[in-house]
C-alpha positions in Angstrom: 239.3 168.4 329.9 239.5 172.1 330.4 236.7 172.9 332.8 233.0 172.4 332.8 230.6 173.7 330.1 228.4 176.3 331.9 225.4 175.4 329.7 225.2 171.7 330.6 222.0 171.2 332.6 220.5 174.6 331.6 217.4 175.0 329.5 217.3 176.2 326.0 215.6 179.4 327.2 218.3 180.0 329.8 221.0 179.5 327.1 219.3 181.8 324.6 218.7 184.4 327.4 222.4 184.3 328.3 223.4 184.8 324.7 221.0 187.7 324.4 218.9 186.2 321.6 215.9 184.7 323.5 213.3 187.3 322.2 214.7 187.1 318.6 214.5 183.3 318.7 210.9 183.4 320.0 209.8 185.9 317.4 211.3 183.9 314.6 209.7 180.7 315.8 206.4 182.4 316.1 206.5 183.7 312.6 207.5 180.2 311.3 204.6 178.6 313.1 202.1 181.1 311.8 203.4 180.8 308.2 203.2 177.0 308.6 199.6 177.3 309.8 198.7 179.5 306.9 200.3 177.0 304.5 198.4 174.1 306.0 195.1 176.0 305.7 195.9 176.8 302.1 196.6 173.1 301.3 193.5 172.0 303.2 191.2 174.5 301.4 193.0 174.1 298.0 194.0 177.7 297.9 196.8 178.4 295.4 199.5 180.9 296.0 198.1 183.1 293.3 194.7 183.0 294.9 196.1 183.6 298.4 198.1 186.6 297.1 194.9 188.0 295.5 193.0 187.6 298.8 195.8 189.4 300.7 195.9 192.1 298.0 199.7 191.6 297.7 202.1 190.1 295.2 203.0 186.4 294.8 206.6 187.4 295.7 205.5 189.0 299.0 203.5 185.9 299.8 206.5 183.7 299.1 208.6 185.9 301.5 206.0 185.5 304.1 205.9 181.7 303.7 209.7 181.4 303.6 210.8 180.0 307.0 214.3 181.5 306.4 212.8 185.0 306.2 212.0 186.2 309.7 210.8 189.6 308.6 207.1 190.1 308.6 204.7 192.9 309.6 201.6 192.7 311.7 199.7 193.9 308.7 200.9 191.0 306.6 200.0 188.5 309.4 196.6 190.0 309.7 196.0 189.9 305.9 197.1 186.3 305.8 194.8 185.3 308.7 191.8 187.1 307.0 192.6 185.4 303.7 192.1 182.0 305.2 189.0 183.0 307.2 190.8 183.3 310.6 191.5 186.1 313.0 195.0 187.1 314.3 195.3 187.5 318.1 198.4 188.9 319.6 198.6 189.4 323.4 201.1 190.2 326.0 201.6 187.5 328.6 
């Protein structure tokens, strides 16, 4: 063996921080969770993608990009529109 792995015993946050990608990983995870919550609400309330896009005043393609977990790019405006379209509020705060 050629030495110890410096990451053994560290937390995932510590590892991501050392790699310089902690904030990016958190932002991506947050976007994925919100998109999942929106998708769950759409299913629960029987809202089609066409109807959701209409409520958000956007295109179906833009909605698909928002719901795509592999697409981390999203604006606050899009998040807010999606929340309003399912009857929810978006709250963002610094902690």
